[in-house]
N, C-alpha and C positions, 0 to 999 in steps of 0.2 A: 530236552536233549534226546537225540535218536538212540536207537539200540546200539548202533555202531559206536556212538560217542560214549555210551555207558560201558561198552566192552573195552574201549581204549582207556577209559578212566580206571577201570578195574585192573587192567594190565599194567598201567603206569603206576598205580598204587603199589602193586606187588614188586615191580622192578625198582621203584624208588624206596621201598621199605626193607628190602633184603640186603642191601650193600653193607650195612653195619656189621652183620654177622660175618660176611666174607672179609671185610677189612680186619676184623678181630682175629680171624684165622690167619690172615696173611702176616700181620705184625707179630702175632704170637709164634708164628712159624719161622721167623728170622728175616722177614722182608722189612727194611727200614721204611718209615712213613713216606719219605720223599720218593722212594722207589716204588712204593705201592701206588702213589698218586701218578707218577710218571708212567708206569706200565699201563695203568688204567686209561689215562688220556691218550697215550700213544696208540694203543690198540683201537680205541674208539675213533681216533682221528683218521686212521687208515681206512676204516670202514666207511665213515661218513663223507670224507673227502672223495673217496672213490665213487660213492653214490652221487654226490653233487657234481663231480666231474663228468660222469656219464650223462647226467641230466643237463649239463651245460649251464648250471645256475651260479657257478662261482663268480662269473663276471658281474653279477648283480651286486656284489659286495663293494664295488668301487666307490670310493668316497665315504665309506662308513668305517674305516679301519680304526679311527679314534674311539668310536663307541664300541666296536668289537673288542678292542683292547681293554676298555673299561669293564665290559661285561665278562671278559675272560678272567680278569684279575679277581673280581668280586664273586663270581659264580663257580670258578674252577680252580684257578692257580693258587688261591689262598685256601678255600674250604677243603679241597681234597686232601692236601697234606696235613692240615690242622685236624681234621677228623681222624686220620690215621695216627697222628701223634697222640691225640687225646685218648684213643682206644688202646694205647700202650698202658694207660693208667686206670681206665674205667672199663666197665662192661659194655657190650654192644647194646644192652637194653637201656642203659642210661644214655648212651649216645642217641638212641632213637627218641627218648623223651625230650632231650635238649633240641634236636632237630625238629621235633613236632611243635616247637614254639614258633616256627617260622611264620605261620599265618598271623599269630599275635604280633610279631615284630612288624610285619607288613602293615597291619592295622595301625600301629603307632606311627610308622613312617608316612602312611597315607594321609594322616592329619595335615602334614606339611607339604607332601610332594605329589599326592594323587587324590584329589577330592572325590573322584568317582569310586575309589576304593575305600572311602571312609565307612567304617562299620556303623550301622545303626544299632539300636539296643538289641534287636532280635539277632542280628548277625554276630554281634559281640558275645551274646549269651551262648550261641551255638558254638563259637570258637572256644570259649571257656569250657563248655561241656565236653567238646571233642578232646581238648588237651587233657582235661581231667580223666577222661576215659583211657587215654594212652598211659597216663601215670598209674592208673589202677591196674591196667592190664600187665604192664611190664615191671612196675614197682620202681622204687628209688633206693639206690644202694651206695650213696656217698657217705662214707664214714667220717668225713671231716679231715681225712689225712691230706697233708699238703700236696702230694702227687695226684690224688684223686681230684682235688680242687683245681689243680693246674690242668689236668686233662679235661675236666668239665668246662673250664674257661676257654680252652682251645676249641672245643666243639661249639661253644656259644659264639665264638668269633665266626665259625663257619656258618652258623645259623643266621647271623646278621648278614653275611655275604649272600646267602641264599635268599634272603628277603630283599636285598637291594637289586640283585640280578634281574628278577622278573620286571621290576619297575623300569630298568634300562631297556630291557627287551620290548616292553609294551610301548614305551614312548619314543624309542629311537631306532628299533630294529624290526618291528613287527611287520613292516611291509616287505621284508626280504624273504627269500626262500629259507625256511627254517632249517632244513637239512644242511644247506650251505653255511648258514650262520653258525650252527652248532659244530660242523666239521671244521670251519675256519677257527672258531674259538678254541676247540680242542687242539688244533695244530699249533696255535700260538701258545697255549698252555704247555704243550710238550716242549717247545723251544725254551720257555721260561724255566721249566722244572728240570731240564736236562743237566745243568751244572750242579744243582743240589743233589740230584740222583747219583751223579758220578762221585761227588764228594762223600756221600754217605753209603756207597756201595758196600755190602757186607763182605767180610773176608771168607766166610763159609757159605756153601750153597744152601739156600733155604729149603724147607721141607717140600715135599711134593704137593701136599695139601695147600701150602701157602702159595705156590706157583699156580696151581689150578684156581685158587681163589682170585688171584690177580687177573687171570684170563677171564673168569666169570664176570668180574667187576668191569673189565673193559668191553667185552663183547655184548653182554646182556644188560648189566646194570647201568651202562653208560651209552654205548652205541644204540642198542635196541630201545632203551628207555627214551632216548632223545628222539628217535624216529617216531615212537608212539606218541610222545609229547607233542611233536610237530603236527601229527595227524589229528590229535585231540584239539 
């Protein structure tokens, strides 16, 4: 991989690794999970759709809306609110541990759906070592309380979605412009999440830190992260 590729990989790792802290700040600051997810995807959708529209690549999505919708559901519309819901009950560190299981889930799914991604013994060992490293670094703090177990289960659902999404992207959407693909998916997710965001809107204004966290999630951890991801 080129030096540019390594730089993009490092940037993506940071941008995909820090959202759980900002999600925790947002939900603890009075923003309901659905509104956290909606604000995040709406801000990112505006940015990416503007970029795709300027580049004239949105027309390339014609005929792919069924797979775009499927990708939207499993990668964005379900995982984003589930993570925010889960972090109402567990720490951001535990959320990071559960999401770090995504490569392992992909390895399991690949046995049936993607033979090219089947892990050999060396790759599987590397995945297990990496996952163990995340656990050691951030620790596990589930005390067995029902609410914590519920929160962990919600985040695990998100992890499964995160594992399925790349398989759809690879086999059905990889030939499309990725900024257009991500922008359209985020736009669809915004529409899907709007009713739930309205129904769960808070009666009191969330804290300033919470609102800033939602902005960071949308502009940096989602819009910029997907741009870097497409470049990588």
